[in-house]
C-alpha positions, -999 to 999 in steps of 0.1 A, spaced: 1 -2 2 17 29 -8 22 58 15 0 86 26 21 113 36 35 142 24 22 179 11 -12 162 0 -20 144 42 3 179 55 -23 196 40 -59 170 47 -51 168 80 -52 205 86 -84 204 69 -100 177 92 -100 148 73 -97 120 95 -75 99 91 -89 69 105 -112 69 75 -99 44 45 -107 74 26 -77 93 39 -52 75 22 -68 70 -8 -75 109 -13 -38 117 -5 -29 92 -38 -53 103 -60 -45 144 -53 -12 132 -56 -23 116 -94 -40 149 -103 -12 170 -92 15 144 -114 -9 150 -143 -38 175 -145 -59 153 -170 -72 126 -141 -102 151 -134 -116 143 -167 -116 105 -154 -129 96 -126 -141 68 -135 -115 58 -162 -85 66 -150 -85 83 -105 -104 52 -89 -90 26 -106 -53 35 -103 -58 45 -68 -77 10 -59 -46 -7 -79 -25 10 -60 -40 -1 -27 -52 -39 -39 -91 -30 -42 -117 -18 -67 -126 10 -82 -156 8 -67 -148 8 -31 -125 31 -36 -152 57 -50 -172 47 -18 -152 50 7 -143 86 -10 -177 98 -9 -175 87 34 -148 111 38 -163 138 24 -199 134 34 -180 131 72 -159 156 66 -186 179 57 -212 167 89 -182 174 109 -183 207 97 -154 212 84 -169 231 54 -160 262 68 -118 255 62 -123 240 31 -135 275 24 -108 296 27 -95 276 -1 -121 276 -27 -122 311 -44 -168 315 -39 -184 305 -15 -192 262 -12 -233 262 -7 -231 228 -10 -210 194 -1 -188 186 -32 -181 163 -51 -150 140 -54 -141 156 -85 -151 189 -71 -129 187 -37 -92 175 -62 -100 202 -81 -107 231 -54 -69 213 -38 -55 209 -66 -56 240 -78 -47 256 -42 -15 237 -45 -9 252 -80 -17 285 -72 18 281 -42 -9 269 -15 -17 304 -10 
């Protein structure tokens, strides 16, 4: 299993994502893939989920479900406020997986400002 450390995991922890969820390392890994190749954002089902699943020896469906669970939990625990500080506009609803990855990758591309 790939290690879920580095700048992506650090940012996720600072924002309040809970490391106890299996989706946490998946999100860290998926974000690293997106940062390396932005086209992953446009191919979640065809590339991102399967590549993440292969890295963790699980299925793409499990990756998607666990990412949704992680995001739902984060949002219900009030994480929207922290995430809103990174967003260019107010977040009025829980982001989808693709929206979250786009927001986080944009944050890194902007130099983490």
